[in-house]
C-alpha positions in Angstrom: 287.6 34.5 119.6 283.9 34.4 118.7 282.0 37.6 118.2 279.5 38.4 120.9 275.8 37.8 120.2 272.6 38.4 122.0 269.0 37.1 121.6 266.2 39.7 121.6 262.6 38.6 121.9 260.5 40.9 119.6 257.4 43.0 120.3 255.6 45.7 118.3 255.7 49.1 120.0 255.9 51.9 117.4 255.0 54.5 120.1 257.7 53.5 122.5 261.3 54.6 122.8 262.9 52.8 119.8 266.3 52.4 121.6 267.0 48.7 122.4 268.9 50.0 125.4 265.6 51.1 126.8 263.2 48.6 125.1 265.2 45.6 124.0 263.5 43.9 121.0 261.0 46.7 120.2 259.9 46.8 116.6 259.0 50.2 115.0 257.2 48.5 112.1 255.5 45.2 111.2 254.0 44.3 107.9 251.8 41.2 107.6 253.0 39.7 110.9 250.5 38.9 113.7 251.2 38.0 117.3 250.3 34.4 118.3 249.5 33.1 121.8 252.9 31.4 121.8 254.5 34.8 121.9 255.8 34.6 118.4 255.0 36.7 115.3 253.6 34.7 112.4 253.4 35.8 108.8 249.9 36.5 107.5 248.2 35.9 104.2 244.8 35.3 102.5 244.3 32.2 100.3 241.4 31.6 97.9 238.9 29.2 99.2 238.4 27.6 95.8 238.5 23.9 96.4 238.2 24.2 100.1 234.5 24.1 100.2 232.5 21.0 99.3 230.8 23.2 96.8 230.8 24.6 93.3 234.4 25.5 92.4 234.0 29.2 91.9 231.7 30.4 94.7 231.6 33.9 93.2 229.0 36.5 92.3 228.9 39.6 90.2 229.2 42.8 92.1 227.7 44.6 89.1 224.5 42.5 89.5 224.3 41.9 93.2 226.2 44.8 94.8 229.4 45.4 96.7 229.7 43.3 99.9 229.4 45.4 103.1 229.3 42.9 106.0 228.6 39.2 106.6 227.9 36.9 109.4 227.5 33.1 110.1 224.4 32.2 112.2 224.0 29.0 114.1 220.5 27.5 113.9 218.6 25.6 116.6 219.3 22.3 115.0 223.0 22.9 114.9 223.3 23.8 111.2 224.3 27.3 110.2 223.7 29.9 107.5 226.1 32.4 106.0 224.6 35.8 105.0 226.3 38.7 103.4 224.7 42.1 102.9 225.7 44.2 99.9 224.9 47.7 98.8 221.7 46.4 97.1 221.1 42.8 98.0 221.2 40.1 100.7 223.2 37.0 99.6 223.4 33.5 101.2 226.3 31.0 100.7 225.9 27.3 101.2 228.2 24.4 100.3 226.0 22.8 97.8 224.6 25.7 95.8 227.2 28.5 96.2 225.8 32.0 96.3 222.0 32.6 96.3 220.2 35.9 96.1 217.8 35.9 99.1 216.7 39.5 98.8 213.0 40.3 99.1 211.5 39.7 95.6 215.1 39.0 94.2 215.2 42.8 93.6 217.4 45.7 94.8 216.9 47.2 98.2 217.3 50.9 98.6 221.1 51.4 98.4 222.6 50.6 101.8 225.8 51.8 103.3 225.6 49.3 106.2 223.8 46.1 107.2 223.7 44.6 110.7 222.3 41.2 111.7 221.0 39.3 114.7 219.3 36.0 115.3 216.1 35.4 117.3 215.8 31.6 117.4 216.0 30.6 113.7 214.9 34.0 112.5 217.8 36.0 111.0 216.9 39.7 111.1 218.8 42.1 108.9 218.6 45.9 109.4 219.7 48.9 107.3 218.6 52.4 107.9 217.5 52.5 104.2 214.9 49.8 104.4 212.4 48.1 106.8 213.9 45.3 108.9 214.1 42.0 107.0 213.7 38.4 108.3 214.4 34.9 107.0 213.8 31.7 108.9 214.8 28.9 106.6 218.1 28.3 104.6 217.9 29.3 101.0 214.6 31.2 101.4 214.2 34.9 100.6 213.9 37.6 103.3 210.6 39.2 104.0 209.6 42.4 105.8 209.6 41.7 109.6 206.1 41.8 111.1 204.7 44.2 113.6 205.8 47.4 111.8 209.2 47.9 113.5 211.1 51.1 112.7 213.9 51.2 110.3 217.2 51.0 112.1 220.9 50.8 111.6 221.7 48.8 114.7 220.4 45.6 116.2 221.1 43.0 118.8 219.2 40.4 120.8 219.2 40.2 124.6 216.9 38.5 127.2 214.5 37.4 124.4 214.1 41.0 123.2 215.1 42.3 119.8 216.7 45.7 120.4 217.1 48.3 117.6 219.1 51.5 117.7 219.3 54.7 115.6 215.7 54.3 114.5 213.2 55.9 112.0 209.5 55.0 112.6 208.3 57.0 109.6 207.4 59.9 111.9 210.7 60.7 113.6 214.2 59.8 112.5 216.0 59.8 115.8 219.6 58.6 115.9 219.7 58.4 119.7 216.5 56.3 120.1 216.4 52.6 121.0 213.4 50.5 120.4 212.8 46.9 121.7 210.3 44.3 120.6 207.8 42.6 122.8 209.4 40.0 125.1 209.7 36.7 123.2 208.1 38.1 120.1 210.1 39.7 117.3 206.9 40.6 115.4 205.4 42.9 118.0 206.7 46.5 118.3 203.9 48.7 119.6 204.9 50.1 123.0 203.0 48.4 125.7 203.5 47.6 129.4 201.7 44.3 128.9 204.0 43.1 126.1 207.1 45.1 127.3 207.7 46.5 123.8 209.2 49.9 124.5 211.4 52.7 123.2 213.5 55.5 124.6 216.3 57.9 123.9 219.9 58.2 125.1 220.1 62.0 125.6 222.9 62.5 128.1 225.5 62.8 125.2 225.1 64.0 121.6 225.2 61.8 118.5 223.6 58.7 117.0 223.7 55.2 118.4 226.5 53.6 116.4 226.4 50.2 117.9 224.4 47.9 120.2 226.4 44.9 121.4 225.5 42.4 124.1 227.7 42.1 127.1 226.7 39.1 129.2 223.1 40.0 130.3 223.4 43.7 129.4 223.7 45.7 126.2 226.4 48.3 125.6 225.0 51.1 123.4 227.8 52.9 121.7 228.0 56.4 120.2 231.0 57.8 118.5 232.3 59.5 121.6 230.3 57.9 124.5 228.9 54.6 125.7 226.0 53.4 127.9 225.3 50.2 129.7 221.6 49.1 129.3 220.0 46.7 131.7 216.6 45.0 131.7 214.5 46.3 134.6 211.1 44.9 133.7 207.7 46.6 133.4 207.2 49.6 135.6 205.4 52.1 133.4 205.7 53.2 129.8 209.3 53.1 128.5 210.7 51.8 131.7 211.6 48.3 130.4 215.3 49.1 130.0 217.5 51.4 132.2 220.6 53.1 130.8 223.7 54.2 132.6 226.4 56.4 131.1 229.8 54.7 131.2 231.8 57.4 129.5 231.0 60.8 127.9 234.4 60.9 126.1 235.0 57.3 124.9 232.9 55.5 122.3 233.0 53.5 119.1 232.1 54.9 115.6 230.9 51.5 114.4 229.5 48.6 116.5 230.8 46.2 113.9 234.2 47.2 115.2 233.5 45.8 118.7 235.1 42.4 119.4 233.2 40.5 122.1 235.6 38.1 123.6 234.7 36.0 126.6 232.4 38.7 128.1 234.8 41.6 127.4 234.5 44.2 124.6 237.6 45.4 122.7 237.4 48.3 120.3 239.3 51.2 118.7 238.6 54.8 118.5 240.5 58.1 118.0 241.9 57.8 121.5 243.4 54.4 121.0 242.6 50.8 121.8 240.1 50.1 124.6 238.9 47.2 126.8 235.5 47.2 128.6 234.5 44.4 131.0 231.2 45.8 132.1 232.8 47.6 135.1 236.2 49.0 134.1 237.0 50.9 130.9 240.7 50.7 130.2 243.0 52.0 127.4 245.3 49.1 126.5 246.9 50.6 123.5 250.0 52.4 125.0 252.4 50.8 122.5 250.3 51.7 119.4 247.9 54.6 120.1 249.8 57.2 118.2 250.6 54.8 115.5 246.8 54.1 115.2 246.0 57.8 115.1 248.7 58.4 112.4 247.8 55.4 110.3 244.0 55.3 110.3 242.2 58.2 108.7 239.5 59.8 110.9 236.8 58.8 108.4 237.9 55.2 108.6 237.0 54.6 112.3 233.4 54.3 111.3 234.3 51.6 108.8 236.0 49.2 111.3 234.9 45.6 111.4 236.3 43.3 114.1 236.9 39.6 113.6 238.2 37.1 116.2 240.5 34.2 115.4 239.7 32.0 118.4 242.4 29.5 117.5 245.3 32.0 117.8 243.5 34.4 120.2 243.7 37.3 117.8 241.4 40.2 117.1 241.6 41.8 113.7 240.2 45.4 113.2 239.8 45.9 109.4 239.2 49.4 108.2 238.6 51.2 104.9 241.8 52.2 103.1 240.3 53.1 99.7 236.9 53.0 97.9 235.0 50.0 99.5 238.4 48.4 100.4 239.5 47.1 103.8 243.0 45.9 103.0 244.6 46.8 106.3 243.9 45.8 109.9 245.3 46.5 113.4 245.8 43.2 115.1 245.8 42.4 118.9 246.4 39.2 120.8 244.2 39.3 123.8 246.2 36.6 125.7 249.7 38.1 125.2 248.7 41.8 125.0 250.9 42.1 121.8 249.9 44.1 118.7 250.6 43.6 115.0 249.6 45.2 111.7 248.6 43.6 108.4 248.0 44.7 104.8 246.8 42.2 102.3 249.5 40.2 100.7 247.4 38.1 98.5 248.6 34.6 97.4 247.7 34.9 93.8 246.2 38.2 92.7 247.9 41.2 94.4 245.1 43.6 93.2 242.3 41.9 95.1 240.3 44.2 97.4 239.1 43.1 100.8 235.5 44.2 100.8 234.2 43.1 104.2 234.6 40.7 107.2 232.4 37.7 107.4 231.9 37.4 111.2 231.9 33.9 112.6 233.4 31.5 115.0 235.3 28.3 114.0 232.5 26.1 115.3 230.0 28.2 113.3 232.0 27.7 110.1 232.2 24.0 110.8 228.4 24.0 111.0 228.2 25.6 107.6 230.4 22.9 106.0 233.0 20.3 107.1 235.2 21.8 104.4 236.3 24.2 107.2 238.2 21.4 108.8 241.6 23.2 108.9 242.1 25.4 111.9 243.6 28.1 109.7 240.2 28.8 108.2 238.8 30.7 111.1 238.4 34.1 109.5 236.7 34.8 106.2 237.1 37.9 104.0 234.7 38.9 101.3 236.8 40.2 98.4 236.7 41.5 94.9 239.0 40.3 92.2 239.9 43.3 90.1 239.4 42.0 86.6 236.8 42.3 83.9 234.4 40.0 85.6 234.1 42.2 88.7 233.2 39.3 91.0 233.0 38.8 94.7 234.5 35.8 96.4 235.5 34.5 99.8 239.0 34.1 101.1 240.3 32.6 104.4 243.1 34.1 106.5 246.0 31.8 106.9 249.1 32.2 109.1 252.6 31.1 108.2 251.7 30.3 104.6 254.3 29.1 102.2 254.0 31.9 99.7 253.1 35.6 100.4 252.8 36.7 96.8 254.3 39.9 95.5 254.4 41.7 98.9 256.8 40.6 101.5 256.0 40.4 105.2 258.7 42.3 107.1 260.0 43.3 110.5 261.7 46.6 111.2 263.5 46.7 114.4 264.2 49.6 116.8 267.7 51.0 117.2 270.5 48.7 118.3 273.5 50.5 119.8 274.4 53.4 122.1 275.7 57.0 121.9 279.3 56.1 122.6 280.3 52.7 121.1 280.6 51.9 117.4 279.3 48.5 116.7 280.1 46.4 113.6 277.0 44.4 112.7 277.9 41.0 111.3 274.9 38.7 111.3 271.2 38.5 112.2 269.5 35.2 112.6 265.8 34.8 113.3 264.6 32.3 115.8 261.3 30.6 115.0 259.4 27.4 114.5 258.7 28.1 110.9 261.3 29.5 108.5 260.8 28.7 104.8 263.9 27.9 102.7 263.8 31.1 100.7 264.9 34.4 102.3 265.2 37.9 100.8 267.9 40.5 101.3 267.3 42.9 104.2 268.5 46.5 104.9 270.5 48.0 107.7 270.0 51.7 108.2 272.4 53.5 110.5 272.9 56.9 112.2 275.6 58.6 114.3 273.3 59.6 117.2 269.8 59.0 118.3 268.7 62.4 117.1 270.2 62.0 113.6 268.5 60.9 110.4 268.9 57.3 109.3 271.0 56.8 106.2 269.8 55.2 103.0 270.8 51.8 104.2 273.1 48.9 103.3 272.1 45.6 102.0 272.0 42.6 104.4 272.7 39.5 102.3 270.2 36.7 102.8 271.6 33.2 103.4 268.7 30.9 102.9 270.8 27.8 103.7 271.6 29.0 107.2 268.5 31.1 107.7 270.3 34.4 108.4 271.3 37.8 107.1 275.0 38.7 106.8 276.6 42.2 106.7 279.7 44.1 107.8 278.8 47.6 108.8 280.0 49.8 111.6 277.9 52.6 113.2 276.6 53.8 116.6 273.0 52.9 115.8 271.5 50.2 113.6 267.9 49.8 112.5 267.2 46.6 110.4 264.4 45.8 108.0 264.1 42.0 107.6 261.7 40.8 104.8 260.2 37.3 104.5 258.8 36.2 101.2 257.7 32.8 102.5 256.1 31.6 105.7 257.7 32.5 109.0 257.0 32.2 112.7 259.6 34.5 114.4 260.1 34.7 118.2 263.1 36.9 118.2 266.5 37.7 116.7 270.0 36.6 117.6 272.3 39.5 116.6 276.0 39.0 116.2 278.2 42.1 116.4 281.7 43.4 117.3 282.5 46.6 119.3 284.6 48.6 116.8 285.7 51.6 118.8 284.6 54.4 121.1 284.8 58.1 121.2 
C-alpha cells in the first residue's frame, strides 16, 4: 500500500502560526530565495558583469582613490541614450560601455566627504546633491560636474516635478533647516531666489518634528518623507510668497528614514520602517507586512532603516530593500513581489568571491540599462549592485542580480518549513520532493528537526539524505512535529513540496 503524500504550496510568513495545520506551506525562514510572479520561489545570486558589457574587461575603480560607492542611478537622456552615475564618499563616477569608469567630479578632486548622494534629471541635466557640498550638475556624457547655477542651497534630498526642481533638508549658508523645502523657478533649474514671478519658493514642514528624509514624486504630486511622518505636496501656483506648493499631512506616525528606500511602482509607493512594510497610493496608507513585520523588526537594526535602498526588478515584479549589515555593506535585502504579495529574504551568495561586499544599489529600469548598452540584453540583468572585492586591490565593480543561477557559491540557498504534524499523531517522515520548473542536478543533504509538542524545543535534527537523481530528500524519522531545512547549492525554482509520510501511532 503506498504511503500517503500531500503537496504544499510554499509561502514565507515567519510572523504567522508555524503549524501547517493552521497555515499549510508556511516557511519560517528563507535564505536567498525570492518570490516570482509565477508564484514560485527562485534562488538568487549575483554574478560579475565582466564580459557582459561591450566594454573594457575589468570595469573597476579603486576605492582608495575614488571613494566608497554610496548610491547610483541610470538616467535616460532626451535622445534616448542613458548615463550611469555613482556617487561615492568623495567623488562622482560615470560608467560607459566604451571607457569603463570615469571620474566626473568637479575638478577631478575630492568633494567634502559625503554620507549620501541623491540625484534627479531636469531635461539632460543630471543634478547631484549632498548636504556636504553645493548642488552639482552635468549635461553631457563624460563631462565633469559643475556647481549648479543660481546659488541653490545645499540639500540632502532632490526630485523633479512639474518642471520644478525640488530640494529638501536644506542649508542656504544662513540657516540649516532640515524641515525646509526649496523649489527652483518654473522651468529653470538655475534660478533659486524666491519670487512670485518666477515661482521659485521655499517653506517648512512644521506639523511634525524631524528632517525631510526623502522627496519622491507620486504621479503629479510629491511625497515628502520624514522618519516618522509623511506629507503630500501639490502644486497650487503663484498666490503670494511661499504659496507655490501646498502640503498636507498624511501621517504623523508613519514615515521613511531614507527616501532611497521608497520604491515607486506604477504610481504606488512601497517602503519599510520600524512599523513594517507599507503601501501608499496617494490616498490610502496601508500596512502590507503582516507575515513579516516582526521578522523585519528583529532582523534589521534600528540604525539600518536609514540606509535602505530600494530597487525594482520589473521583469519579475520584485522590490528589493537592501540595508546596511556592516561597515558600508548592504549584503541583505527584504524582498517583496508586488503582484503576488509574497515576501522573501536574501543575503549575498556570491558566485565567485564569497567575501565581496555589496556597497550600493544602482537604481535603474531594464529599458534604462538597455539604453546604456545593448550588453544588457539578458532579462536577468535588471538590477545592478556596486560592490567591493575584498582583496589587496580594494576595487569597486558592478554585479548583476540573477535568478535561478547554476551555482550559488559557498553559501547555499535554503528553505525552512513550518511545523508539519499535530499534537496527537506520530508521523514517520519518509520523503520530501520539491516541485519546480528549475532543479539543478546537484542537491545537498537537508535536516529534519522534530519536537513532541508545539511548545517544546526542536531537537538537534536528523540528516535528510539528498537524492540528486530523483530530486528529493529521503529520511525515516517519527515524531509529532517535523520542521525541515532544505538547502539548494544550485539553481532552483520551487513552487512547493510533496511530502510523503506514514502515520506511526497515536496517544
